[in-house]
C-alpha positions as CSV (number, residue, x, y, z in Angstrom):
1,X,29.4,-67.3,-2.4
2,X,32.0,-65.1,-0.7
3,X,33.9,-64.8,-4.0
4,X,30.7,-63.7,-5.8
5,X,30.0,-61.1,-3.1
6,X,33.5,-59.7,-3.3
7,X,33.3,-59.7,-7.1
8,X,29.9,-57.9,-7.0
9,X,31.2,-55.3,-4.6
10,X,34.3,-54.7,-6.7
11,X,32.1,-54.4,-9.8
12,X,29.9,-51.8,-8.0
13,X,32.9,-49.9,-6.8
14,X,34.4,-49.8,-10.3
15,X,31.0,-48.8,-11.8
16,X,30.6,-46.0,-9.2
17,X,34.1,-44.8,-9.8
18,X,33.4,-44.6,-13.5
19,X,30.1,-42.8,-13.0
20,X,31.9,-40.3,-10.6
21,X,34.7,-39.9,-13.2
22,X,32.2,-39.3,-15.9
23,X,30.3,-36.8,-13.8
24,X,33.5,-34.9,-12.9
25,X,34.4,-34.8,-16.5
26,X,31.1,-34.0,-18.2
27,X,28.9,-32.9,-15.4
28,X,31.0,-29.9,-14.5
29,X,31.3,-28.9,-18.2
30,X,27.5,-29.1,-18.5
31,X,27.0,-27.0,-15.4
32,X,29.2,-24.1,-16.4
33,X,27.8,-24.1,-20.0
34,X,24.2,-24.1,-18.6
35,X,25.1,-21.5,-16.1
36,X,26.3,-19.2,-18.9
37,X,23.2,-19.9,-20.9
38,X,21.0,-18.9,-18.0
39,X,22.9,-15.6,-17.6
40,X,22.3,-14.9,-21.3
41,X,18.6,-15.6,-21.0
42,X,18.2,-13.5,-17.8
43,X,19.9,-10.5,-19.2
44,X,17.6,-10.5,-22.1
45,X,14.3,-11.2,-20.3
46,X,15.2,-9.9,-16.8
47,X,13.5,-6.5,-17.3
48,X,10.8,-7.9,-19.6
49,X,8.6,-8.6,-16.6
50,X,8.2,-4.9,-16.0
51,X,5.7,-4.6,-18.8
52,X,2.2,-5.9,-18.5
53,X,0.6,-7.8,-21.3
54,X,-1.1,-11.1,-22.0
55,X,2.2,-13.0,-21.6
56,X,3.5,-11.2,-18.5
57,X,2.5,-13.9,-16.0
58,X,4.1,-16.6,-18.0
59,X,7.3,-14.6,-18.5
60,X,7.4,-13.6,-14.8
61,X,7.1,-17.3,-13.8
62,X,9.8,-18.3,-16.2
63,X,12.2,-15.5,-15.0
64,X,11.5,-16.5,-11.4
65,X,12.4,-20.1,-12.1
66,X,15.7,-19.1,-13.9
67,X,16.5,-16.6,-11.1
68,X,16.4,-19.3,-8.5
69,X,18.1,-21.9,-10.8
70,X,21.0,-19.6,-11.7
71,X,22.2,-19.2,-8.1
72,X,21.6,-22.9,-7.3
73,X,23.5,-24.1,-10.4
74,X,26.6,-21.9,-9.9
75,X,26.7,-22.8,-6.2
76,X,26.4,-26.5,-7.1
77,X,29.3,-26.3,-9.6
78,X,31.5,-24.6,-7.0
79,X,30.5,-27.2,-4.4
80,X,31.3,-30.0,-6.8
81,X,34.9,-28.6,-7.2
82,X,35.1,-28.1,-3.4
83,X,34.3,-31.8,-2.7
84,X,36.5,-33.2,-5.5
85,X,39.9,-34.7,-4.6
86,X,43.1,-33.7,-6.4
87,X,43.5,-37.1,-8.0
88,X,39.9,-37.0,-9.3
89,X,40.3,-33.7,-11.3
90,X,42.8,-33.8,-14.1
91,X,41.4,-30.8,-16.0
92,X,43.6,-27.7,-15.3
93,X,40.9,-25.5,-16.8
94,X,38.8,-25.7,-13.6
95,X,41.2,-23.1,-12.2
96,X,39.7,-20.7,-14.8
97,X,36.1,-21.9,-14.5
98,X,35.8,-21.3,-10.7
99,X,36.1,-17.5,-11.0
100,X,33.6,-17.5,-13.9
101,X,31.1,-19.3,-11.6
102,X,31.7,-16.5,-9.1
103,X,31.0,-14.0,-11.9
104,X,27.7,-15.8,-12.7
105,X,26.7,-15.6,-9.0
106,X,26.9,-11.8,-9.4
107,X,23.9,-12.1,-11.8
108,X,23.0,-10.0,-14.8
109,X,22.4,-6.3,-14.5
110,X,18.7,-6.5,-15.5
111,X,17.6,-8.5,-12.4
112,X,19.2,-8.3,-8.9
113,X,16.0,-8.9,-7.0
114,X,12.9,-10.8,-8.0
115,X,10.8,-9.2,-5.3
116,X,11.2,-6.6,-2.6
117,X,11.7,-9.3,0.0
118,X,15.0,-10.2,-1.8
119,X,16.3,-6.7,-1.0
120,X,15.5,-7.2,2.7
121,X,17.6,-10.4,2.6
122,X,20.8,-8.5,1.6
123,X,22.7,-9.7,4.7
124,X,22.1,-13.3,3.7
125,X,23.4,-12.5,0.2
126,X,26.4,-10.7,1.7
127,X,27.4,-13.7,3.9
128,X,26.7,-16.0,0.9
129,X,29.1,-13.8,-1.2
130,X,31.8,-14.1,1.5
131,X,31.4,-17.9,1.6
132,X,31.4,-18.4,-2.2
133,X,34.5,-16.1,-2.5
134,X,36.2,-18.3,0.1
135,X,35.2,-21.5,-1.8
136,X,36.5,-20.1,-5.1
137,X,39.8,-19.1,-3.4
138,X,40.1,-22.6,-1.9
139,X,39.5,-24.2,-5.3
140,X,42.1,-21.9,-6.8
141,X,44.7,-22.9,-4.2
142,X,43.7,-26.5,-4.3
143,X,44.1,-27.1,-8.0
144,X,46.9,-24.7,-9.1
145,X,49.4,-27.5,-8.8
146,X,47.8,-29.2,-11.9
147,X,47.8,-25.9,-13.9
148,X,50.5,-24.1,-15.9
149,X,51.9,-20.8,-14.7
150,X,50.1,-18.8,-17.4
151,X,46.8,-20.3,-16.4
152,X,47.4,-19.5,-12.8
153,X,48.0,-15.9,-13.5
154,X,45.1,-15.7,-16.0
155,X,42.6,-16.8,-13.3
156,X,43.5,-13.8,-11.1
157,X,41.8,-11.0,-13.2
158,X,38.7,-13.2,-13.7
159,X,38.6,-13.7,-10.0
160,X,38.7,-9.9,-9.5
161,X,35.9,-9.4,-12.0
162,X,33.8,-12.1,-10.2
163,X,34.2,-10.3,-6.9
164,X,33.3,-6.9,-8.5
165,X,30.1,-8.4,-10.1
166,X,29.0,-10.2,-7.0
167,X,29.7,-7.1,-4.9
168,X,27.6,-5.0,-7.2
169,X,24.7,-7.3,-6.7
170,X,24.9,-7.2,-2.9
171,X,25.3,-3.4,-3.0
172,X,22.3,-3.1,-5.2
173,X,20.2,-5.2,-2.8
174,X,21.5,-3.2,0.2
175,X,20.6,0.2,-1.4
176,X,17.1,-1.0,-2.4
177,X,16.3,-2.4,1.1
178,X,13.6,-0.4,2.9
179,X,15.8,1.0,5.7
180,X,18.6,2.0,3.3
181,X,16.1,3.4,0.7
182,X,14.6,5.7,3.4
183,X,18.1,6.9,4.4
184,X,18.9,7.4,0.7
185,X,16.0,9.8,0.4
186,X,17.4,11.8,3.4
187,X,20.9,11.9,2.1
188,X,22.7,15.2,1.4
189,X,20.3,17.1,3.6
190,X,21.6,20.7,3.8
191,X,19.2,22.1,6.4
192,X,15.8,23.6,6.1
193,X,15.1,25.6,2.9
194,X,14.1,28.6,4.8
195,X,17.4,28.8,6.7
196,X,19.3,28.2,3.4
197,X,17.3,30.9,1.7
198,X,18.1,33.5,4.4
199,X,21.8,32.6,4.2
200,X,22.1,33.1,0.5
201,X,22.5,36.2,-1.5
202,X,19.5,37.2,-3.7
203,X,21.4,36.1,-6.8
204,X,21.9,32.7,-5.4
205,X,18.3,32.1,-4.4
206,X,16.0,30.0,-6.5
207,X,13.1,31.4,-8.5
208,X,9.5,30.4,-8.8
209,X,9.9,28.4,-12.0
210,X,7.6,25.5,-13.0
211,X,9.4,22.5,-14.5
212,X,8.2,23.6,-18.0
213,X,9.6,27.1,-17.5
214,X,12.9,25.6,-16.2
215,X,13.2,23.3,-19.2
216,X,12.3,26.0,-21.8
217,X,15.7,27.8,-22.0
218,X,17.5,24.4,-22.1
219,X,15.5,23.7,-25.3
220,X,14.7,20.1,-24.2
221,X,11.6,19.2,-26.0
222,X,9.6,16.2,-27.3
223,X,10.6,12.8,-26.1
224,X,13.6,14.2,-24.3
225,X,11.4,16.8,-22.5
226,X,9.2,14.0,-21.2
227,X,12.2,12.0,-20.0
228,X,13.7,15.1,-18.3
229,X,10.4,15.9,-16.6
230,X,10.0,12.3,-15.5
231,X,13.5,12.2,-13.9
232,X,13.0,15.4,-11.9
233,X,9.5,14.5,-10.8
234,X,10.6,11.1,-9.8
235,X,13.1,12.7,-7.4
236,X,10.2,14.7,-6.0
237,X,7.9,11.7,-5.5
238,X,10.5,9.1,-4.5
239,X,9.9,9.7,-0.7
240,X,6.3,8.4,-1.0
241,X,7.7,4.9,-2.1
242,X,9.7,5.0,1.1
243,X,6.4,5.4,3.0
244,X,7.1,9.0,3.8
245,X,4.8,12.0,3.6
246,X,5.8,14.9,1.3
247,X,5.1,18.2,3.0
248,X,4.9,21.0,0.4
249,X,4.3,24.6,1.1
250,X,1.2,25.9,-0.6
251,X,3.3,28.5,-2.4
252,X,5.3,25.6,-3.9
253,X,2.4,23.4,-5.1
254,X,3.5,24.1,-8.7
255,X,6.5,21.8,-8.1
256,X,4.5,18.6,-8.7
257,X,1.5,19.9,-10.8
258,X,1.0,18.9,-14.4
259,X,-0.6,21.8,-16.2
260,X,-3.4,20.5,-18.4
261,X,-2.8,23.4,-20.8
262,X,0.9,22.4,-21.3
263,X,0.9,18.6,-20.7
264,X,-1.5,16.5,-22.7
265,X,-3.0,13.3,-21.3
266,X,-0.8,11.2,-23.5
267,X,2.3,13.0,-22.3
268,X,1.2,12.7,-18.7
269,X,0.8,9.0,-18.9
270,X,4.2,8.8,-20.7
271,X,5.9,10.7,-17.9
272,X,4.3,8.4,-15.3
273,X,5.5,5.4,-17.2
274,X,9.1,6.7,-17.3
275,X,9.0,7.5,-13.6
276,X,7.9,3.9,-12.8
277,X,10.7,2.7,-15.0
278,X,13.1,4.6,-12.8
279,X,11.6,3.1,-9.7
280,X,11.7,-0.4,-11.1
281,X,15.4,0.0,-12.0
282,X,16.1,1.4,-8.5
283,X,14.5,-1.5,-6.7
284,X,15.2,-4.5,-8.9
285,X,18.3,-3.9,-11.1
286,X,21.9,-2.8,-11.0
287,X,21.4,0.0,-13.4
288,X,21.3,2.9,-10.9
289,X,24.7,2.0,-9.4
290,X,26.2,1.2,-12.8
291,X,25.2,4.6,-14.3
292,X,27.6,6.4,-12.0
293,X,31.3,7.4,-12.4
294,X,32.5,4.6,-10.1
295,X,30.2,2.2,-11.8
296,X,31.5,3.1,-15.3
297,X,35.1,2.8,-14.1
298,X,34.4,-0.7,-12.7
299,X,32.7,-1.8,-15.9
300,X,35.7,-0.7,-17.9
301,X,38.0,-2.6,-15.6
302,X,35.8,-5.7,-15.9
303,X,35.7,-5.6,-19.7
304,X,39.4,-4.9,-20.0
305,X,40.3,-7.8,-17.6
306,X,38.2,-10.3,-19.4
307,X,39.4,-9.2,-22.9
308,X,43.1,-9.3,-21.8
309,X,42.5,-12.8,-20.3
310,X,41.0,-14.0,-23.6
311,X,44.0,-12.7,-25.5
312,X,46.4,-14.2,-23.0
313,X,44.6,-17.5,-23.2
314,X,44.8,-17.5,-27.0
315,X,48.6,-16.8,-26.9
316,X,49.8,-18.7,-23.7
317,X,47.1,-21.2,-23.1
318,X,48.0,-24.8,-22.9
319,X,46.4,-26.1,-26.0
320,X,47.5,-29.7,-25.3
321,X,44.6,-30.0,-22.8
322,X,41.3,-31.5,-23.8
323,X,39.7,-29.7,-26.8
324,X,36.3,-29.8,-25.1
325,X,37.7,-28.1,-22.0
326,X,39.5,-25.5,-24.1
327,X,36.3,-24.8,-26.0
328,X,34.4,-24.4,-22.8
329,X,37.0,-21.9,-21.5
330,X,36.7,-19.9,-24.8
331,X,32.9,-20.0,-24.5
332,X,33.0,-18.7,-21.0
333,X,35.3,-15.8,-21.9
334,X,33.5,-14.8,-25.1
335,X,30.1,-15.1,-23.2
336,X,31.4,-12.8,-20.5
337,X,32.6,-10.2,-23.0
338,X,29.2,-10.4,-24.7
339,X,27.4,-9.9,-21.4
340,X,29.5,-6.8,-20.6
341,X,29.0,-5.3,-24.1
342,X,25.3,-6.1,-24.1
343,X,24.9,-4.6,-20.6
344,X,26.7,-1.4,-21.7
345,X,24.3,-1.1,-24.6
346,X,21.3,-1.7,-22.3
347,X,22.6,1.0,-19.9
348,X,23.0,3.5,-22.7
349,X,19.5,2.9,-24.0
350,X,17.9,2.8,-20.5
351,X,16.0,5.8,-19.2
352,X,19.0,6.6,-16.9
353,X,21.5,6.4,-19.7
354,X,19.2,8.6,-22.0
355,X,18.8,11.2,-19.2
356,X,22.5,11.6,-18.7
357,X,23.1,11.5,-22.5
358,X,20.5,14.1,-23.4
359,X,22.1,16.4,-26.0
360,X,24.4,13.7,-27.4
361,X,24.0,12.3,-30.9
362,X,23.5,8.7,-29.6
363,X,20.1,9.4,-28.1
364,X,18.7,10.7,-31.4
365,X,18.3,7.1,-32.6
366,X,16.2,6.0,-29.7
367,X,12.5,5.5,-30.0
368,X,10.2,7.9,-28.1
369,X,8.7,6.5,-24.9
370,X,5.1,5.5,-24.6
371,X,2.7,5.4,-21.7
372,X,1.2,2.2,-20.4
373,X,0.1,0.1,-23.3
374,X,-2.4,-2.4,-22.0
375,X,-4.6,-3.1,-18.9
376,X,-5.9,-6.4,-17.6
377,X,-9.5,-7.4,-18.0
378,X,-11.6,-9.9,-16.1
379,X,-15.3,-10.3,-16.9
380,X,-17.3,-12.2,-14.3
381,X,-19.5,-13.7,-17.0
382,X,-16.6,-14.9,-19.1
383,X,-15.2,-16.7,-16.1
384,X,-18.5,-18.1,-14.7
385,X,-20.2,-18.9,-18.0
386,X,-17.6,-20.4,-20.3
387,X,-18.4,-22.5,-23.4
388,X,-19.2,-26.0,-22.2
389,X,-17.2,-28.1,-24.6
390,X,-15.3,-30.4,-22.2
391,X,-15.8,-30.7,-18.5
392,X,-12.4,-30.9,-16.8
393,X,-13.4,-29.1,-13.7
394,X,-13.0,-32.1,-11.4
395,X,-9.5,-32.8,-12.7
396,X,-8.4,-29.2,-12.6
397,X,-9.8,-28.7,-9.1
398,X,-7.8,-31.7,-7.8
399,X,-4.5,-30.1,-8.9
400,X,-5.5,-26.4,-8.6
401,X,-7.9,-26.0,-5.8
402,X,-7.7,-22.2,-6.0
403,X,-8.3,-22.2,-9.8
404,X,-5.2,-20.1,-10.5
405,X,-5.1,-21.6,-14.0
406,X,-8.7,-20.6,-14.7
407,X,-8.1,-17.1,-13.4
408,X,-5.2,-16.5,-15.7
409,X,-6.9,-18.2,-18.7
410,X,-9.9,-15.9,-18.3
411,X,-7.8,-12.7,-17.9
412,X,-7.8,-10.7,-21.1
413,X,-5.9,-7.6,-22.1
414,X,-7.1,-4.3,-23.6
415,X,-5.1,-1.4,-25.1
416,X,-5.1,1.7,-23.0
417,X,-6.7,4.0,-25.7
418,X,-6.1,7.7,-26.0
419,X,-9.8,8.3,-25.3
420,X,-9.5,6.4,-22.0
421,X,-6.3,8.4,-21.0
422,X,-8.0,11.7,-21.8
423,X,-11.2,10.7,-19.9
424,X,-9.1,9.8,-16.8
425,X,-6.8,12.8,-17.1
426,X,-9.7,15.2,-17.4
427,X,-11.6,13.6,-14.5
428,X,-8.5,13.9,-12.3
429,X,-8.0,17.5,-13.3
430,X,-11.6,18.2,-12.1
431,X,-10.9,16.6,-8.8
432,X,-7.7,18.8,-8.6
433,X,-9.9,21.9,-9.1
434,X,-12.2,20.8,-6.3
435,X,-9.3,20.3,-4.0
436,X,-8.0,23.8,-4.8
437,X,-11.4,25.3,-4.2
438,X,-11.5,23.9,-0.7
439,X,-7.9,25.1,-0.1
440,X,-6.6,21.5,0.3
441,X,-8.4,21.1,3.6
442,X,-10.7,18.2,2.9
443,X,-8.6,16.1,0.6
444,X,-9.4,12.8,2.5
445,X,-13.1,13.3,2.0
446,X,-12.5,14.0,-1.7
447,X,-10.4,10.8,-2.1
448,X,-12.9,8.7,-0.1
449,X,-15.7,9.3,-2.6
450,X,-16.7,6.0,-4.2
451,X,-19.2,7.3,-6.7
452,X,-21.7,9.2,-4.7
453,X,-20.7,12.5,-6.3
454,X,-22.1,11.4,-9.7
455,X,-25.6,11.2,-8.3
456,X,-25.6,14.8,-7.0
457,X,-28.4,16.9,-8.5
458,X,-30.6,13.8,-9.2
459,X,-32.7,14.3,-6.0
460,X,-34.6,11.4,-4.6
461,X,-34.4,9.5,-8.0
462,X,-31.0,8.1,-7.0
463,X,-32.0,6.9,-3.5
464,X,-32.6,3.3,-4.8
465,X,-29.0,3.3,-6.2
466,X,-27.0,5.4,-3.8
467,X,-26.9,2.6,-1.1
468,X,-24.7,0.5,-3.5
469,X,-21.8,3.0,-3.2
470,X,-22.3,4.4,0.3
471,X,-23.7,1.7,2.6
472,X,-21.8,-1.5,1.6
473,X,-18.1,-2.4,1.7
474,X,-16.0,-1.5,-1.3
475,X,-15.6,-5.1,-2.7
476,X,-19.4,-5.6,-2.6
477,X,-19.9,-2.3,-4.3
478,X,-17.4,-3.3,-7.1
479,X,-19.3,-6.6,-7.7
480,X,-22.7,-4.9,-7.7
481,X,-21.7,-2.3,-10.3
482,X,-19.7,-4.8,-12.3
483,X,-22.9,-7.0,-12.6
484,X,-25.0,-3.9,-13.4
485,X,-22.5,-2.7,-16.1
486,X,-22.5,-6.2,-17.7
487,X,-26.3,-6.4,-17.7
488,X,-26.8,-2.8,-19.1
489,X,-24.2,-3.5,-21.7
490,X,-25.8,-6.7,-22.9
491,X,-29.3,-5.2,-22.7
492,X,-28.3,-2.1,-24.7
493,X,-26.4,-4.3,-27.2
494,X,-29.5,-6.4,-27.7
495,X,-31.6,-3.3,-28.3
496,X,-29.2,-1.1,-30.3
497,X,-26.5,-3.5,-31.6
498,X,-23.9,-0.8,-32.0
499,X,-23.8,0.4,-28.4
500,X,-20.2,-0.8,-27.9
501,X,-19.1,1.9,-30.4
502,X,-20.0,4.7,-27.9
503,X,-16.9,6.1,-26.2
504,X,-18.3,6.2,-22.7
505,X,-19.6,2.6,-23.1
506,X,-16.2,1.4,-24.0
507,X,-14.6,3.3,-21.1
508,X,-17.1,1.9,-18.6
509,X,-16.7,-1.6,-19.8
510,X,-12.9,-1.4,-19.7
511,X,-12.8,0.1,-16.2
512,X,-15.4,-2.3,-14.9
513,X,-13.5,-5.3,-16.1
514,X,-10.2,-3.9,-14.8
515,X,-11.5,-3.4,-11.3
516,X,-12.9,-6.9,-11.4
517,X,-9.4,-8.1,-12.3
518,X,-8.0,-6.4,-9.3
519,X,-10.6,-7.9,-7.0
520,X,-10.0,-11.4,-8.4
521,X,-6.3,-11.5,-9.0
522,X,-4.8,-8.5,-7.1
523,X,-6.9,-8.2,-3.9
524,X,-3.9,-6.9,-1.9
525,X,-4.2,-3.6,-3.9
526,X,-7.8,-3.1,-2.8
527,X,-9.2,-2.2,0.7
528,X,-9.7,-5.3,2.9
529,X,-12.9,-7.2,2.4
530,X,-14.3,-10.6,1.6
531,X,-14.1,-10.0,-2.2
532,X,-13.1,-13.6,-3.1
533,X,-16.0,-15.0,-1.2
534,X,-18.4,-12.5,-2.8
535,X,-17.0,-13.2,-6.2
536,X,-17.4,-17.0,-5.7
537,X,-21.0,-16.7,-4.5
538,X,-21.9,-14.3,-7.2
539,X,-20.4,-16.6,-9.8
540,X,-22.3,-19.5,-8.4
541,X,-25.6,-17.6,-8.5
542,X,-24.9,-16.5,-12.1
543,X,-24.3,-20.2,-13.1
544,X,-27.6,-21.2,-11.4
545,X,-29.4,-18.5,-13.3
546,X,-28.0,-19.4,-16.8
547,X,-25.9,-22.3,-18.2
548,X,-24.0,-20.2,-20.7
549,X,-23.6,-16.7,-22.0
550,X,-26.3,-17.0,-24.7
551,X,-28.9,-18.1,-22.1
552,X,-27.7,-15.3,-19.8
553,X,-28.2,-12.6,-22.5
554,X,-31.7,-13.8,-23.1
555,X,-32.7,-14.5,-19.5
556,X,-31.3,-11.4,-17.9
557,X,-33.7,-9.2,-19.8
558,X,-36.5,-11.1,-18.1
559,X,-35.4,-9.8,-14.8
560,X,-36.5,-6.3,-15.6
561,X,-39.8,-5.6,-14.0
562,X,-39.6,-8.5,-11.6
563,X,-39.6,-8.2,-7.8
564,X,-36.1,-9.7,-7.4
565,X,-35.9,-8.4,-3.8
566,X,-38.5,-10.9,-2.6
567,X,-37.1,-13.6,-0.4
568,X,-39.0,-16.4,-2.2
569,X,-37.4,-15.5,-5.6
570,X,-34.0,-15.5,-4.1
571,X,-34.6,-19.0,-2.5
572,X,-36.0,-20.3,-5.8
573,X,-32.9,-19.2,-7.8
574,X,-30.6,-20.6,-5.2
575,X,-29.2,-17.2,-4.1
576,X,-26.0,-17.2,-2.0
577,X,-25.8,-15.0,1.1
578,X,-22.7,-13.1,-0.1
579,X,-23.8,-12.9,-3.7
580,X,-24.2,-9.5,-5.5
581,X,-25.8,-11.0,-8.7
582,X,-29.5,-10.2,-8.3
583,X,-28.9,-6.9,-6.5
584,X,-26.6,-5.9,-9.4
585,X,-29.4,-6.8,-11.9
586,X,-31.7,-4.6,-9.8
587,X,-29.3,-1.7,-10.1
588,X,-29.1,-2.3,-13.9
589,X,-32.9,-2.0,-14.1
590,X,-32.9,1.2,-12.2
591,X,-30.2,2.6,-14.4
592,X,-32.3,1.9,-17.5
593,X,-35.3,3.6,-15.9
594,X,-33.2,6.8,-15.4
595,X,-33.0,7.2,-19.2
596,X,-36.8,7.7,-19.5
597,X,-37.1,9.6,-16.2
598,X,-34.5,12.3,-17.1
599,X,-35.0,11.9,-20.9
600,X,-31.4,10.9,-21.4
601,X,-29.8,9.3,-24.4
602,X,-27.5,6.3,-24.0
603,X,-24.5,8.6,-24.0
604,X,-25.7,10.4,-20.8
605,X,-26.3,7.1,-19.1
606,X,-22.9,5.7,-20.0
607,X,-21.3,9.0,-19.0
608,X,-22.7,8.5,-15.5
609,X,-21.5,4.9,-15.3
610,X,-18.1,5.9,-16.5
611,X,-17.8,8.7,-14.0
612,X,-18.8,6.3,-11.2
613,X,-16.1,3.8,-12.3
614,X,-13.5,6.6,-12.3
615,X,-14.4,7.4,-8.7
616,X,-14.1,3.7,-7.9
617,X,-10.7,3.6,-9.6
618,X,-9.3,6.7,-7.8
619,X,-10.6,5.5,-4.5
620,X,-8.8,2.2,-4.9
621,X,-5.6,4.0,-6.0
622,X,-5.7,6.3,-3.0
623,X,-6.3,3.5,-0.5
624,X,-3.5,1.2,-1.9
625,X,-0.2,1.6,-0.1
626,X,2.8,2.9,-2.0
627,X,4.8,-0.1,-0.8
628,X,2.2,-2.4,-2.4
629,X,2.5,-0.4,-5.7
630,X,6.3,-0.9,-5.6
631,X,5.8,-4.6,-4.8
632,X,3.5,-5.1,-7.8
633,X,6.2,-3.9,-10.2
634,X,7.8,-7.3,-10.0
635,X,4.8,-8.7,-11.9
636,X,4.4,-5.8,-14.3
637,X,3.3,-2.2,-14.0
638,X,-0.3,-2.1,-12.9
639,X,-2.7,0.4,-14.4
640,X,-3.7,1.3,-10.8
641,X,-0.1,2.3,-10.0
642,X,-0.1,4.7,-13.0
643,X,-3.3,6.2,-11.8
644,X,-2.0,6.6,-8.2
645,X,1.2,8.4,-9.4
646,X,-0.8,10.5,-11.8
647,X,-3.0,11.6,-8.9
648,X,0.0,12.4,-6.9
649,X,1.1,14.8,-9.7
650,X,-2.1,16.6,-9.1
651,X,-1.9,16.7,-5.3
652,X,-4.5,14.0,-5.0
653,X,-2.6,11.8,-2.5
654,X,-2.8,11.4,1.2
655,X,1.0,11.2,1.3
656,X,1.2,14.8,0.1
657,X,0.4,17.6,2.6
658,X,-0.1,21.1,1.3
659,X,0.6,23.4,4.3
660,X,0.7,27.2,4.6
661,X,3.8,29.1,5.5
662,X,4.5,29.8,9.2
663,X,2.8,33.1,10.2
664,X,6.1,34.8,10.9
665,X,7.3,34.2,7.4
666,X,4.0,35.0,5.8
667,X,3.9,38.4,7.6
668,X,7.4,39.0,6.3
669,X,6.1,38.4,2.7
670,X,8.6,35.5,2.4
671,X,8.3,33.6,-0.9
672,X,9.8,30.0,-0.7
673,X,11.5,28.8,-3.8
674,X,12.4,25.4,-5.2
675,X,15.7,24.6,-6.9
676,X,15.3,22.2,-9.8
677,X,19.1,22.1,-10.1
678,X,19.5,21.1,-6.4
679,X,17.1,18.2,-5.9
680,X,19.2,16.9,-3.0
681,X,17.5,19.6,-0.9
682,X,14.1,17.9,-1.5
683,X,14.2,16.3,2.0
684,X,13.9,19.8,3.5
685,X,10.2,19.7,2.5
686,X,9.4,16.4,4.0
687,X,7.1,16.1,7.0
């Protein structure tokens, strides 16, 4: 028995040694190859999550998984080398692989942080970098006895490149952290503008030039003009994303204005899209630090070192080693060179690269930028009343109690049409005129309007509707008007068939479904409330009222003319306390009655509904914090963020203060000026 036990133990020890040997031989090879593959995928898809479309959530989740996996895998491979004994590792190529793993820990240029919280954790990344550099150095010293002299020297430049790449990542995280970002806004402050103006000669002082007038002599037009405008305006509005207020003298209000006569709606949305691209790069990528003179020099050094190492390995490498290991080394070097070249091309074609390259022949081959292309849509009826082909609710609820899968499956996407852009742009310009008429004194009241302004001039006829926008919390108001819009849409569609072809009807439906998407999937961007509870209760009530959408379209018309406010009717239909379903139907009936009361046509009615939804949209945009707008960029650019920034361009933001000149300077007829060529002095205008 003892002999059998000893034999079994020896067999297990032999088997474990073989498994360990196999793991050291093939496991490390697999890890470095997979690590390189992950880097190639991330550099391609890293910035893809910035754009919102029907695949953005899936892409974002995939990138998040790879982002975490990349660091874990590279650290695991270095840890495996750290724990290995000298007699267990016979592959001298590991001396070269360790610096490449350090390079992979530096990550691709297209994603340094997945979320803003990653930027705040830059100290952890800094100490992690110090530790991993120490591990790589220890591995280098530990195994150089099994390597040839050329291989020992070839590992040094790769090690330097790895330190540079890792350092770039930590520096990017540090610069994008909230405290450093705020200090960055205040950098290069040269004193107050008034003091500087008095100290300068008249020829050195600025002039009252709008951005369009400033660009005109430079002959920067078309797509380059939009890019140039966006870059300068981004410098102006950057403090708001640091949660700072921008104090602008009333005489300088032209600095951020977009003139409707010179800038079309399409161009305005394009400018905002480019500005948000600059912000995304600043917070989540390495691009802003790479598109600098030191950054370009470091990239040239990295590419030169890797290329020279590849040539040296080809000439002096010990080709008597394992062919598989030699192939892996070649793959790592070629992959690193490809990453550097691809990164350089990305930088040249990025908004930052195009801005600095305006006037060169290279930028002529780039495509013109476009504004936001699509917006999310969520219809309460599509979610509550799906086709009943197969009941998997019990199974899905067991694994997904919050129904995340159902939420995403019932989220659609709609193109942001030119007519929608024009409608919003014109509406915001009207608000801008109102703000100017009251001399910028009651901006908060203007931004707090949630739709009541559209009922002005209707007298007592609107009393039965006005409560829905003035006397209830915002999330309830959203649900009430979403239900009302759905009911009116289906009722008109039943009567006139082609109602969906009317522009204001399309606009109303798009804005209604988008606001419901925010309530359902992005509640953090809306004022606090019990929106999810109200949505759930409203959905339950809708399902009790009709089993599917066909029954709903038929049954909802029967509500018109009924006393749905009676308590007995609510109890009979199983009404929920926080539901907005039947009250929304009541609003729909009252909207339909306004047509005959004021002798409107359908266009007038839908114009009123569209104007109300625009007020709802601007109210939500004004209430959402700029930090939340920046945070949402990690999941794709939200349409609400575009609206908020577009409003800021028109002075419609609580973060912008329009203030008069001090009396002393006003009495002296002093005219403050703004230097478009000296944007570092922007901080002088901050409150």
